[in-house]
Structure formats: C-alpha cells, structure tokens
C-alpha positions in Angstrom: -15.4 -2.1 -20.9 -13.0 -4.6 -19.3 -13.4 -4.9 -15.5 -10.6 -3.4 -13.1 -9.9 -6.2 -10.8 -8.7 -5.6 -7.1 -7.3 -8.5 -4.5 -8.0 -7.9 -0.7 -5.5 -7.3 1.1 -3.9 -10.0 3.8 -7.2 -11.9 2.8 -7.0 -14.2 6.0 -7.2 -11.0 8.4 -11.3 -10.5 7.6 -11.7 -14.3 7.1 -10.6 -14.6 11.0 -12.9 -11.7 11.5 -15.8 -13.3 10.4 -15.2 -16.7 11.6 -15.0 -14.9 14.9 -18.2 -13.1 14.5 -19.7 -16.0 14.1 -18.1 -18.1 16.9 -19.9 -15.5 19.0 -23.5 -15.0 17.4 -23.5 -18.9 17.7 -22.7 -19.4 21.1 -25.4 -17.0 22.0 -27.8 -19.7 22.0 -26.2 -21.9 24.3 -25.1 -19.4 26.8 -27.1 -19.7 29.5 -26.9 -15.9 31.2 -28.4 -12.9 29.8 -25.4 -10.9 30.7 -23.6 -14.0 28.6 -25.9 -13.5 25.6 -25.3 -10.1 25.8 -21.6 -10.2 25.2 -22.0 -12.6 22.7 -23.9 -10.4 20.5 -21.7 -6.9 21.6 -18.5 -9.1 20.7 -20.0 -10.5 17.7 -21.0 -6.9 16.1 -17.7 -5.5 16.9 -16.2 -8.5 15.0 -18.7 -7.3 12.3 -17.8 -4.0 12.1 -14.0 -4.4 11.8 -14.8 -6.7 9.1 -16.4 -3.9 7.4 -13.8 -1.6 8.2 -10.7 -3.9 7.1 -12.8 -4.6 3.6 -13.6 -0.7 3.3 -9.8 0.4 3.7 -8.6 -2.6 1.5 -10.9 -2.2 -1.9 -12.0 1.9 -1.8 -10.4 3.6 1.2 -6.1 3.2 0.4 -7.5 4.4 -3.3 -9.1 7.6 -1.9 -5.8 8.0 0.3 -3.8 7.8 -3.2 -6.6 9.8 -5.0 -6.0 12.7 -2.5 -2.2 12.5 -2.3 -1.4 12.2 -6.3 -3.9 15.5 -6.5 -1.6 17.5 -4.9 1.7 16.4 -7.0 1.7 17.2 -10.5 3.7 14.4 -12.4 5.8 15.2 -15.5 4.1 13.3 -18.2 7.6 11.9 -19.4 8.8 10.9 -15.9 10.1 7.6 -14.9 7.9 6.1 -12.0 8.4 3.1 -9.9 5.8 1.5 -7.8 7.0 -0.7 -5.4 4.8 -3.9 -4.2 2.2 -3.0 -6.9 0.1 -5.7 -6.3 -3.3 -5.2 -8.4 -1.8 -2.0 -9.9 -4.2 0.5 -8.2 -1.5 3.3 -7.8 0.5 2.0 -10.5 -2.6 2.4 -13.2 -3.4 5.9 -11.7 0.1 7.2 -12.2 0.2 5.8 -15.4 -2.6 7.8 -16.6 -0.8 11.0 -15.7 1.9 9.9 -18.3 2.5 10.5 -22.0 4.1 7.7 -24.5 7.4 8.6 -23.1 7.1 8.0 -19.5 7.2 5.1 -17.8 5.6 3.3 -15.1 7.6 0.2 -13.6 5.7 -1.9 -11.0 7.7 -4.2 -8.9 6.2 -7.2 -6.9 6.8 -10.5 -5.5 3.1 -11.8 -6.5 2.2 -13.4 -3.1 -1.4 -14.1 -2.4 -1.1 -13.9 1.0 -0.3 -10.2 1.1 -3.4 -9.7 -1.6 -5.6 -12.0 -2.7 -5.6 -13.6 -6.2 -2.1 -11.7 -6.8 -0.7 -12.2 -10.2 1.6 -10.4 -12.8 -1.4 -11.4 -15.4 -3.8 -10.1 -13.1 -2.3 -6.7 -12.8 -1.5 -6.5 -16.6 -5.0 -7.1 -17.4 -6.0 -4.3 -15.4 -3.5 -2.1 -17.0 -4.8 -2.9 -20.0 -8.6 -2.2 -18.9 -7.2 0.9 -18.2 -5.9 2.0 -21.2 -2.2 2.6 -20.1 -0.8 -1.3 -21.1 2.0 0.7 -23.3 2.8 2.5 -20.5 3.8 -0.2 -17.9 6.1 -2.5 -17.3 5.7 -5.4 -14.8 8.7 -7.0 -13.3 9.6 -9.3 -10.5 11.8 -8.0 -7.9 12.1 -7.8 -4.5 11.8 -4.4 -3.1 15.1 -4.9 -0.7 17.1 -5.9 -4.1 15.9 -3.7 -6.8 17.5 -4.3 -10.1 18.4 -0.4 -11.3 20.8 1.9 -11.4 21.5 4.8 -8.8 19.2 7.9 -9.5 16.8 5.7 -11.9 13.3 7.2 -11.2 11.9 10.6 -11.4 8.9 9.3 -8.7 8.7 6.1 -6.5 5.5 5.3 -4.7 4.7 2.6 -2.1 1.4 1.2 -0.8 1.0 -1.1 2.2 3.6 -2.8 1.0 6.9 -2.1 3.2 5.1 -3.8 6.6 4.8 -7.1 4.6 8.8 -7.1 4.9 10.2 -9.3 7.5 12.3 -8.7 9.9 12.3 -4.9 10.8 15.8 -4.5 9.3 14.9 -5.2 6.0 12.2 -2.9 5.7 14.8 -0.3 5.9 16.8 -1.9 3.7 13.9 -1.3 1.3 13.8 2.1 1.9 17.2 2.3 0.9 16.8 0.8 -2.2 14.0 3.3 -3.0 16.3 6.3 -2.1 18.7 5.1 -3.8 17.2 4.0 -7.1 15.3 7.8 -6.6 16.7 10.6 -8.8 18.4 13.6 -6.7 15.2 16.0 -6.2 12.5 13.1 -7.3 10.0 12.2 -5.2 9.6 9.2 -2.6 5.1 8.5 -1.9 4.7 5.6 1.2 1.7 4.9 2.6 1.5 2.1 4.9 0.6 1.2 8.6 0.6 3.8 11.2 2.9 2.2 13.7 6.0 2.3 11.4 5.9 6.5 10.3 8.3 7.9 12.9 11.1 5.1 12.2 11.1 5.5 8.4 10.6 9.4 8.7 13.7 9.3 10.8 15.4 7.1 8.5 14.6 9.4 5.5 15.9 12.3 7.4 18.8 11.0 8.1 19.6 9.5 4.6 19.5 13.2 3.2 15.7 13.2 2.2 13.5 16.3 2.9 10.4 14.6 4.4 7.2 17.3 3.1 4.2 15.7 4.7 4.1 12.8 7.2 0.1 12.5 8.7 -2.3 10.0 9.6 -4.6 8.7 6.8 -7.6 9.3 8.7 -10.8 7.0 8.5 -9.7 6.0 4.6 -6.6 4.0 6.6 -8.2 2.2 9.3 -7.8 -1.5 9.6 -10.1 -2.9 11.5 -10.6 0.3 14.0 -8.3 3.6 14.6 -6.0 1.3 16.8 -4.7 0.2 13.3 -4.6 3.3 11.2 -2.2 4.2 8.5 -0.1 7.3 7.4 1.4 9.0 4.8 4.9 10.2 4.1 5.9 12.4 0.9 9.7 12.9 1.1 12.1 14.6 -1.5 16.0 13.2 -2.3 18.2 15.7 -1.4 21.2 16.1 -3.8 23.5 15.0 -0.6 21.4 12.1 0.3 23.7 9.3 1.9 22.4 6.6 0.5 25.1 5.2 -2.2 
C-alpha cells in the first residue's frame, strides 16, 4: 500500500522553536547563578512543548478537526467540491472519498514550500493515488484571490489553514469574496484557520449574504504552540441573494 505523505505547516516555526530550546539548554552550562540555570531549563522546556504542540496540530490535529466537521455535513456523491490552498491534499482526499465517479474534487494551490514543507502538485497527486481517489480529483495551480472559475460553479468550497497565508490583509477578504463567488446558492463554505481572523471573516460573510451556521474555536487540536495561537471553524451557506458578483 502506498504511503500518504504530509507536509509540515510553516516549517520555519518549529525549527525556530527547536533552535531556541537548544540555546536555552546550552546556556544552562555556562550560567553562573542557580536561578539563571532554573530559568534556562524552564524556558527551554516551554520551547520544546511549543514545538510538540505545533507538530501535533500540523500533522494530526487539523485532520481531526476536519474529520469532526465533515462527519456532520453530508456531501452529495455527485457534488462539485473546491479545496482552496489544498497543500498535500488532506482535506481534498477526505472529501473525494465521499464522491462517486460523477463527483469532482478540485484542489487549488500555488505549491509554496514556505507554507507547507515539500509542497508540490506531484506529491499531492501521489497522495490522491494512494487514497484511491485520483480519478475524482483535479489539481490546479491558481491564486485563491483570482480563481479561474465561473460564478456558482461549486456545491462545496473548503479551505484549511490557507487564507491567513495571504498578504496583505485586504487580499484575504478578496480570497473569501472569490470563494463565495464560485459557490452555488445554497452551497456550503467550510473554513478552518487561525483564531484571530475569525470575527472579521464571519462579519464579511454575513455582509455578503451568507448564513453562518457555525463559528467556534477548534480546541486543542487547533493550537499552534499554545492556546494563545488557536484555530477556529466556520461553516456558512451562500444565500440566494448573496452580494458577491
């Protein structure tokens, strides 16, 4: 059986935390005071814990978040689904497993390794083949802020820890606007991202004519180093009078 690979989100962050932990552990040996050595160990352990929590969320936690979310939402086997910032395809592959041969799951990404380690279209398609869903998946190189699709094209649009990578802030809302634009009236938009963007995204979607059915913290599985950097889940339905043109 072929192995499904997963990249590490923002790989520079856990690397920084590990280097910081090694620095403080090393400084223990040349620190003169007992209190200084105590704090070297404490701070070093904090960085180690932060690394472990970050890797848990990146490699396992976010998959658990999506498993819980998707288990509550029936997806029509014939649905047309778009996954924005699909990366290695964890969400894309999970959704594709719900589809029949007439359904389609489209994954869009710019394939940047700074956002997810070893991110490439080839690696993602290999994962889809390993899951046995390659015949139901299409991968497209495209920018989330300018999608190459007509209005009202997809039944479901998903995005997992991708919108926050867009800079500057105004373009994040442009990406949300595009997500709503290509979504059919009555279609569902599912967002999992970092906590501090939740309120702004929710307000934007409501102003655009979407009904927000769910907006909540993702809990421990969404912590990036700790509770101060949590994640959230938004589930919204596009209304028939949505203002996105």
